[in-house]
C-alpha positions, 0 to 999 in steps of 0.5 A: 071106718074103713071097710074092705071090698073083693074084686069079683073079677081080679080077687084083690081086696080093696081097705078104704072109707068109701067103695070105690068107683073102680077096682083100683087093682084091675079097673073093673067098675064097682058093680064087680067089688063085694064084702069079702064075705061074699067073693067067690073064687072061680080059679081054673074055668072049664071052657071051649077050645074057642074060649081057650084060644081066646084067653091064650091071645088076651093073655098075649095082648095084655102082655105085650101091652104091659111092656108097652107100657112099661117102656113108655113110663120109663122114656117120658120126662112127665111125672103125669105120664109115668104115672099114667103108664105105670097104672096101665101096665099094672092093670095090663099086668093084672089081666094077664094074671087074671086070664092065666088063672083062668087057663090054669096056667103059669104066666108066660115071660114078659115080651120084648116090646118098644115104645115111641121117643115122645108121649104124644106117639105113646099115648096115639099108641095106647089109644090104637091098643086100647081100641083093638084090645077093646073090640076083641074083648067085646068080641069074646064076650059075645061068643063066650060059652061059660058065664065066668069068661063072658063075665070077664070079658065083658069087664075087660071090655069095660076096663078097655074102654076107659082106657080109650077114654083117658088116652083119648084125653091125652093124645 
């Protein structure tokens, strides 16, 4: 029997027989997956100037990572690596969308971002990008004054930590 779970981080709904260990859309841990009746729409969040600036920086970071992973997916000859890079691009794009919703703004244009010619170089770059994002998001969560901003950045830090682990395996 199919059940639905809605992600309290990105808002997407998952349909399946079992609750997944992570949101398949944004990558948040399953503690953020709730029954649809329990889900709360947060929308735009009133936030301090610091939190707004942190969100702006995070949107830029997420969009650049999305563009990088799309480039890497297009430049690999491996179906496995293509799938891996596409999944990361999709999750990073979901993060940018979430952050823009929190800020109450439209998502900016995707920047141009290049990648390397080899999967190994792209995985090393992915590892560096994920490490920077994870550390930044941990810092933002620590200084956030708003509960929703803290919740989202803690979840994003956790997600980027998972990306870091996976990119370490393949590098």
